BATORPA-273982 format. One line per field, with one value per residue (C-alpha): y, x, z; residue number from 1. Coordinates in nm, 2 decimals. Layout:
<rs>
Y = [Y	...]
X = [X	...]
Z = [Z	...]
pos = [NUM	...]
</rs>
This chain:
<rs>
Y = [0.73	0.58	0.28	0.32	0.03	0.23	0.42	0.40	0.26	0.38	0.74	0.99	1.17	1.48	1.30	1.12	1.43	1.66	1.40	1.37	1.74	1.77	1.51	1.65	2.02	2.20	2.34	2.70	2.65	2.66	2.39	2.60	2.67	2.31	2.22	2.48	2.34	1.99	2.09	2.29	2.00	1.78	2.01	2.04	1.68	1.69	1.49	1.75	1.53	1.24	1.46	1.28	0.94	0.67	0.53	0.18	0.07	-0.18	-0.05	0.30	0.36	0.50	0.35	0.23	0.54	0.77	0.61	0.68	1.04	1.04	0.91	1.20	1.44	1.33	1.33	1.69	1.86	2.00	2.11	1.90	2.01	1.67	1.41	1.07	0.92	0.58	0.53	0.88	1.01	1.14	1.47	1.67	1.69	1.91	2.07	2.29	2.30	2.00	2.22	2.35	2.00	1.91	2.23	2.17	1.81	1.94	2.22	1.98	1.75	1.50	1.60	1.37	1.16	1.22	0.99	0.90	0.95	1.25	1.07	0.74	0.95	1.15	0.80	0.64	0.93	0.92	0.56	0.32	0.04	0.13	0.13	-0.17	0.02	0.32	0.11	-0.02	0.36	0.54	0.88	0.95	0.65	0.86	0.65	0.74	0.86	1.12	1.21	1.28	1.49	1.71	1.77	1.82	2.09	2.25	2.28	2.43	2.70	2.75	3.02	2.75	2.64	3.01	3.04	2.72	2.82	3.16	2.99	2.75	3.02	3.23	2.91	2.83	3.21	3.19	2.89	2.89	3.07	2.84	2.53	2.65	2.69	2.35	2.15	2.13	1.84	1.86	1.82	1.47	1.58	1.67	1.34	1.15	1.39	1.33	0.96	0.90	1.08	0.91	0.57	0.61	0.68	0.37	0.15	0.29	0.25	-0.08	-0.35	-0.60	-0.42	-0.44	-0.46	-0.82	-0.92	-0.75	-0.94	-1.28	-1.20	-1.12	-1.45	-1.65	-1.47	-1.55	-1.91	-1.92	-1.76	-2.04	-2.31	-2.19	-2.07	-2.02	-2.20	-2.21	-2.30	-2.67	-2.82	-2.91	-2.53	-2.48	-2.65	-2.49	-2.14	-2.23	-2.36	-2.05	-1.80	-2.01	-2.00	-1.62	-1.55	-1.80	-1.66	-1.32	-1.43	-1.61	-1.38	-1.08	-1.26	-1.11	-0.76	-0.88	-0.82	-0.46	-0.44	-0.53	-0.27	-0.01	-0.13	-0.06	0.30	0.31	0.17	0.43	0.72	0.62	0.58	0.95	1.07	1.19	1.02	0.77	0.42	0.53	0.79	0.53	0.27	0.50	0.65	0.31	0.21	0.54	0.50	0.15	0.21	0.30	0.00	-0.23	-0.10	-0.18	-0.54	-0.60	-0.42	-0.59	-0.95	-0.95	-0.83	-1.10	-1.40	-1.26	-1.20	-1.45	-1.75	-1.59	-1.51	-1.29	-1.05	-0.68	-0.42	-0.42	-0.78	-0.70	-0.40	-0.59	-0.86	-0.62	-0.44	-0.76	-0.83	-0.48	-0.50	-0.85	-0.71	-0.41	-0.66	-0.89	-0.60	-0.47	-0.81	-0.82	-0.93	-1.20	-1.33	-1.34	-1.52	-1.72	-1.87	-2.21	-2.04	-1.90	-2.25	-2.37	-2.10	-2.18	-2.53	-2.41	-2.16	-2.41	-2.54	-2.85	-2.94	-2.80	-2.59	-2.85	-3.11	-2.93	-3.05	-2.79	-2.75	-2.53	-2.56	-2.44	-2.24	-2.02	-2.07	-2.08	-1.79	-1.56	-1.66	-1.34	-1.57	-1.70	-1.37	-1.28	-1.62	-1.64	-1.28	-1.36	-1.68	-1.49	-1.21	-1.49	-1.68	-1.40	-1.43	-1.74	-2.03	-2.39	-2.69	-2.98	-3.30	-3.48	-3.45	-3.81	-3.84	-3.54	-3.40	-3.04	-2.92	-3.13	-3.40	-3.46	-3.47	-3.14	-2.93	-2.93	-2.57	-2.46	-2.08	-1.99	-1.90	-2.26	-2.43	-2.22	-2.25	-2.63	-2.69	-2.43	-2.38	-2.00	-1.77	-1.58	-1.39	-1.07	-0.85	-0.89	-0.51	-0.55	-0.84	-0.61	-0.35	-0.61	-0.67	-0.30	-0.27	-0.56	-0.36	-0.07	-0.25	-0.46]
X = [2.67	2.33	2.36	2.25	2.01	1.80	1.64	1.33	1.39	1.07	1.14	1.35	1.65	1.47	1.17	1.38	1.58	1.25	1.05	1.34	1.35	0.98	1.04	1.36	1.31	1.06	0.73	0.85	1.04	0.78	0.74	0.93	1.20	1.24	1.22	1.49	1.73	1.68	1.76	2.05	2.20	2.15	2.37	2.62	2.68	2.71	2.39	2.19	2.21	2.02	1.77	1.49	1.64	1.49	1.71	1.62	1.53	1.80	2.04	1.84	1.87	2.15	2.50	2.63	2.84	2.54	2.34	2.61	2.60	2.23	2.23	2.49	2.24	1.96	2.18	2.33	1.98	1.97	2.33	2.46	2.77	2.92	2.89	3.05	3.14	3.27	3.67	3.74	4.11	4.28	4.42	4.35	4.66	4.47	4.14	4.07	3.99	4.12	4.29	4.54	4.61	4.90	5.05	5.02	5.17	5.43	5.55	5.62	5.82	5.56	5.47	5.26	5.44	5.36	5.06	4.96	4.62	4.66	4.40	4.60	4.91	4.77	4.63	4.96	5.13	4.94	4.82	5.03	4.89	5.14	5.46	5.58	5.57	5.73	6.03	6.07	6.14	5.81	5.75	6.11	6.15	6.02	5.81	5.42	5.43	5.69	5.51	5.20	5.36	5.52	5.18	4.99	5.23	5.26	4.88	4.82	5.08	4.92	4.69	4.46	4.41	4.34	4.07	3.92	3.88	3.74	3.46	3.38	3.36	3.12	2.91	2.89	2.79	2.51	2.36	2.42	2.09	1.92	2.06	1.92	1.58	1.58	1.61	1.24	1.06	0.80	0.43	0.26	0.01	0.30	0.47	0.16	0.10	0.45	0.48	0.13	0.22	0.55	0.43	0.13	0.41	0.60	0.31	0.19	0.53	0.62	0.45	0.54	0.32	-0.03	-0.02	0.09	-0.12	-0.43	-0.34	-0.33	-0.66	-0.87	-0.72	-0.83	-1.18	-1.23	-1.13	-1.38	-1.65	-1.61	-1.58	-1.89	-2.08	-2.46	-2.48	-2.87	-3.08	-3.06	-2.94	-2.60	-2.54	-2.54	-2.22	-2.07	-2.16	-1.98	-1.66	-1.64	-1.67	-1.41	-1.16	-1.21	-1.11	-0.84	-0.67	-0.68	-0.47	-0.20	-0.16	-0.06	0.28	0.34	0.39	0.64	0.95	0.85	0.75	1.08	1.26	1.03	1.12	1.48	1.40	1.17	1.43	1.69	1.45	1.29	1.65	1.75	1.41	1.24	0.90	0.76	0.59	0.24	0.31	0.45	0.17	-0.10	0.05	0.12	-0.27	-0.40	-0.19	-0.29	-0.67	-0.72	-0.54	-0.73	-1.05	-0.95	-0.83	-1.16	-1.38	-1.29	-1.21	-1.48	-1.73	-1.61	-1.65	-1.98	-2.20	-2.10	-2.17	-2.49	-2.46	-2.71	-2.90	-2.94	-2.70	-2.72	-2.58	-2.32	-2.21	-2.19	-1.99	-1.74	-1.72	-1.64	-1.35	-1.22	-1.22	-1.06	-0.79	-0.72	-0.68	-0.45	-0.23	-0.21	-0.07	0.20	0.48	0.27	0.12	0.46	0.65	0.36	0.19	0.16	-0.03	-0.27	-0.32	-0.41	-0.67	-0.83	-0.86	-1.10	-1.32	-1.60	-1.58	-1.36	-1.52	-1.81	-1.75	-1.92	-1.67	-1.36	-1.16	-1.23	-0.87	-0.68	-0.86	-1.21	-1.10	-0.94	-0.83	-1.17	-1.28	-0.98	-0.93	-1.03	-1.08	-1.39	-1.53	-1.49	-1.60	-1.92	-2.02	-2.01	-2.21	-2.46	-2.51	-2.54	-2.83	-3.05	-3.38	-3.28	-3.50	-3.33	-3.49	-3.46	-3.36	-3.26	-3.60	-3.61	-3.25	-3.20	-3.36	-3.38	-3.33	-3.53	-3.63	-3.87	-3.84	-3.71	-3.96	-3.95	-3.83	-3.55	-3.50	-3.12	-3.10	-3.21	-2.99	-2.67	-2.73	-2.77	-2.49	-2.25	-2.35	-2.37	-2.40	-2.71	-2.75	-2.61	-2.69	-2.47	-2.36	-2.26	-2.05	-1.90	-1.80	-1.62	-1.40	-1.30	-1.27	-1.01	-0.83	-0.80	-0.70	-0.44]
Z = [0.88	0.79	0.55	0.21	0.25	0.48	0.20	0.04	-0.30	-0.49	-0.41	-0.63	-0.48	-0.45	-0.30	-0.04	0.07	0.07	0.28	0.51	0.56	0.65	0.93	1.06	1.03	1.25	1.16	1.20	0.86	0.58	0.32	0.05	0.27	0.33	-0.04	-0.11	0.15	0.04	-0.32	-0.21	0.00	-0.29	-0.51	-0.24	-0.25	-0.64	-0.70	-0.92	-1.22	-1.03	-0.85	-1.04	-1.04	-0.82	-0.56	-0.67	-1.00	-1.12	-1.37	-1.41	-1.01	-0.81	-0.78	-0.44	-0.42	-0.50	-0.25	0.03	-0.08	-0.05	0.30	0.39	0.21	0.46	0.76	0.70	0.64	1.00	0.97	1.26	1.46	1.44	1.16	1.18	0.85	0.75	0.75	0.83	0.81	1.10	0.95	0.63	0.41	0.14	0.11	-0.19	-0.56	-0.76	-1.01	-0.73	-0.59	-0.85	-0.76	-0.39	-0.41	-0.64	-0.44	-0.16	-0.35	-0.47	-0.82	-1.04	-1.30	-1.66	-1.79	-1.45	-1.28	-1.02	-0.81	-0.80	-0.73	-0.45	-0.30	-0.32	-0.17	0.16	0.20	0.41	0.20	-0.07	0.16	-0.05	-0.36	-0.17	-0.09	-0.44	-0.56	-0.56	-0.41	-0.36	-0.13	0.18	0.43	0.42	0.77	0.68	0.38	0.56	0.81	0.56	0.36	0.69	0.80	0.46	0.43	0.78	0.70	0.35	0.21	0.11	0.48	0.60	0.31	0.42	0.78	0.69	0.48	0.78	1.01	0.79	0.73	1.12	1.18	0.92	1.04	1.42	1.49	1.28	1.44	1.77	1.66	1.48	1.79	1.82	1.67	1.40	1.56	1.54	1.27	1.06	1.12	1.02	0.71	0.56	0.66	0.50	0.16	0.15	0.21	-0.03	-0.30	-0.20	-0.20	-0.53	-0.73	-0.56	-0.77	-0.50	-0.24	-0.39	-0.76	-0.80	-0.53	-0.70	-1.02	-0.82	-0.63	-0.96	-1.11	-0.81	-0.79	-1.18	-1.09	-0.79	-1.00	-1.28	-1.03	-0.83	-1.10	-1.07	-0.71	-0.72	-0.41	-0.39	-0.06	-0.20	-0.25	0.11	0.13	-0.18	-0.04	0.28	0.08	-0.13	0.16	0.35	0.06	0.03	0.38	0.38	0.07	0.22	0.51	0.31	0.02	0.26	0.28	-0.08	0.05	0.32	0.12	0.06	0.42	0.54	0.34	0.48	0.83	0.77	0.72	1.01	1.24	1.13	1.16	1.49	1.65	1.52	1.68	1.36	1.48	1.71	1.63	1.66	1.39	1.16	1.23	1.19	0.85	0.70	0.78	0.63	0.29	0.26	0.27	-0.10	-0.22	0.05	-0.10	-0.45	-0.33	-0.15	-0.42	-0.75	-0.65	-0.40	-0.69	-0.91	-0.68	-0.54	-0.83	-1.09	-0.84	-0.75	-0.39	-0.20	-0.43	-0.30	-0.26	0.13	0.13	-0.12	0.06	0.39	0.22	0.10	0.41	0.60	0.34	0.38	0.77	0.75	0.51	0.74	1.02	0.85	0.72	1.08	1.18	0.89	1.10	1.25	0.93	0.76	1.04	1.19	0.88	1.05	1.32	1.06	0.94	1.28	1.30	0.99	1.10	1.40	1.23	1.22	0.85	0.88	1.23	1.39	1.70	1.91	1.81	1.86	2.15	2.45	2.58	2.33	2.02	2.14	2.44	2.34	2.00	1.84	2.01	1.94	1.57	1.38	1.07	1.26	1.27	0.93	0.81	1.02	0.93	0.56	0.63	0.85	0.57	0.29	0.50	0.55	0.35	0.13	0.10	-0.01	-0.16	0.09	-0.10	0.20	0.37	0.49	0.61	0.83	1.12	1.23	1.60	1.86	1.58	1.30	0.94	0.76	0.58	0.19	0.21	0.44	0.55	0.52	0.89	0.98	0.73	0.80	1.19	1.16	0.94	1.03	1.38	1.31	1.62	1.56	1.89	1.77	1.45	1.16	1.16	1.53	1.42	1.15	1.44	1.64	1.34	1.29	1.68	1.63	1.36	1.61	1.90	1.72]
pos = [1	2	3	4	5	6	7	8	9	10	11	12	13	14	15	16	17	18	19	20	21	22	23	24	25	26	27	28	29	30	31	32	33	34	35	36	37	38	39	40	41	42	43	44	45	46	47	48	49	50	51	52	53	54	55	56	57	58	59	60	61	62	63	64	65	66	67	68	69	70	71	72	73	74	75	76	77	78	79	80	81	82	83	84	85	86	87	88	89	90	91	92	93	94	95	96	97	98	99	100	101	102	103	104	105	106	107	108	109	110	111	112	113	114	115	116	117	118	119	120	121	122	123	124	125	126	127	128	129	130	131	132	133	134	135	136	137	138	139	140	141	142	143	144	145	146	147	148	149	150	151	152	153	154	155	156	157	158	159	160	161	162	163	164	165	166	167	168	169	170	171	172	173	174	175	176	177	178	179	180	181	182	183	184	185	186	187	188	189	190	191	192	193	194	195	196	197	198	199	200	201	202	203	204	205	206	207	208	209	210	211	212	213	214	215	216	217	218	219	220	221	222	223	224	225	226	227	228	229	230	231	232	233	234	235	236	237	238	239	240	241	242	243	244	245	246	247	248	249	250	251	252	253	254	255	256	257	258	259	260	261	262	263	264	265	266	267	268	269	270	271	272	273	274	275	276	277	278	279	280	281	282	283	284	285	286	287	288	289	290	291	292	293	294	295	296	297	298	299	300	301	302	303	304	305	306	307	308	309	310	311	312	313	314	315	316	317	318	319	320	321	322	323	324	325	326	327	328	329	330	331	332	333	334	335	336	337	338	339	340	341	342	343	344	345	346	347	348	349	350	351	352	353	354	355	356	357	358	359	360	361	362	363	364	365	366	367	368	369	370	371	372	373	374	375	376	377	378	379	380	381	382	383	384	385	386	387	388	389	390	391	392	393	394	395	396	397	398	399	400	401	402	403	404	405	406	407	408	409	410	411	412	413	414	415	416	417	418	419	420	421	422	423	424	425	426	427	428	429	430	431	432	433	434	435	436	437	438	439	440	441	442	443	444	445	446	447	448]
</rs>
C-alpha cells in the first residue's frame, strides 16, 4: 500500500482522488465518469464526511488513519485484481455487518461479556498477543489457534459467507470488461494537463512555495531601493549600479532554497506515481515548469519594479522590460535546478565569485576558475545582461579624469558613455546584442 506521506497535503480529499483518477484511468472514460468514480470510491472507504478536508493542515487536516484510507482510495480507482495491504490477516473469521458480529461470535461459544467493548472482545479472541490473558481465564481458556480454526470453519459454512461470495462475484462480473479496457494509459497531453492543474493548486495553497518568498523579496527590494536611492550619474554610481545588480542576481539564487521543503514533499508523490506507471519524468518536469510561470512572473515583476525605478536605473520601457525579462529567465533557470541549488549552495557561492564583480575576468586564475567555471556560471550571463542593459545610452560625469586612463592611454574625457565605463570597469562582453544574450538564458532553461 502506498505510504500516507506520499500525498499532496494542500489538496482536499476529493481533489486528491479526482486528480489520481484522471492520471490512472484512460481517456476513453469521460471526466464526469472519472469524477463520479472518485466520489464513489471515497464513499466506499467511509470518507464522505472528509471530502472537502485538506490532506494536511495541522489540526484541521486528516488523521493518520484517514490518510491511510485515502491512500487505499487512490490505489483502488482502477479496480485492481490484487491489492497488497500492510499487516494482512491470513484468513477471514468474519466478513459482514457489525450488527450480526455479536451473534456470530456468541453462536460459536465466544459471546461478548457485559459492559465490554465488542471490538476489544473480537480482537482479544483472535489475536495471539492475548494468549497470556487467555491462560488466565479469558475466552473459555481455549488457545487462540483453536479459536481461530473454529471461527474460520463456522464462517465458511455460514449464510453470511455465501452472501459475501455472491456479492464479490457480481462486482467482478460488473467491472471485468472495464478493467480490460482500462489497461491503456492516458495520453501525454492529459498527463501534462492534469499535473499542471494539480501542481498549480499545490503551489498556490502552500505558502512556503512562493508567497513567503515573495514577501521576503519585496522586503529586500524595498531595502535595496532605500540603500541605492537616486543613484544619479556620478562616477561613483557606476560601482553602485554594479553592486545593486549583483545583489539582485545573487539573492534570486539563494532564496530558491526557501521552496525546497515543499519540493521535497512533491517529489515523494512523484516517485510513487512514476513507479506505478501513471506518468513519466518529462510530463512531471514540464507540468511543474508551466505551473510555476505565473508565480515567477509575479516574483520577477513586483520586487524587480521596486528596485529598478526607485534607485533610478535606466529610464524607458524597453530597458525596464529587458531587465524584468532577464530576471524572469534567470528565475526559470534557477527553479529548473532546484535540487542542485538546494544541495549545492556552496557551488552557487563559488559561481558568484567568478561572475566578474569581485575580480575582473582578466584577473581570474585560468585553470578552473576562468576556464571553464567563469564561462559556464549562469549567474554571469544574467549579471552581464543586466549591466549591458543598464549601460546603453547613459552618460557619466568623470570625477577621476586625472587618475584613470581609458583603453590605450590618455586622460578620460569629462563625460563617459555608459558602454565605455561599464566595459572598462566590469569588462562587459559587448560583441553580441543584449536580446541575443537573453535568448541564451532562455535556451539554458530549455536545455537544463
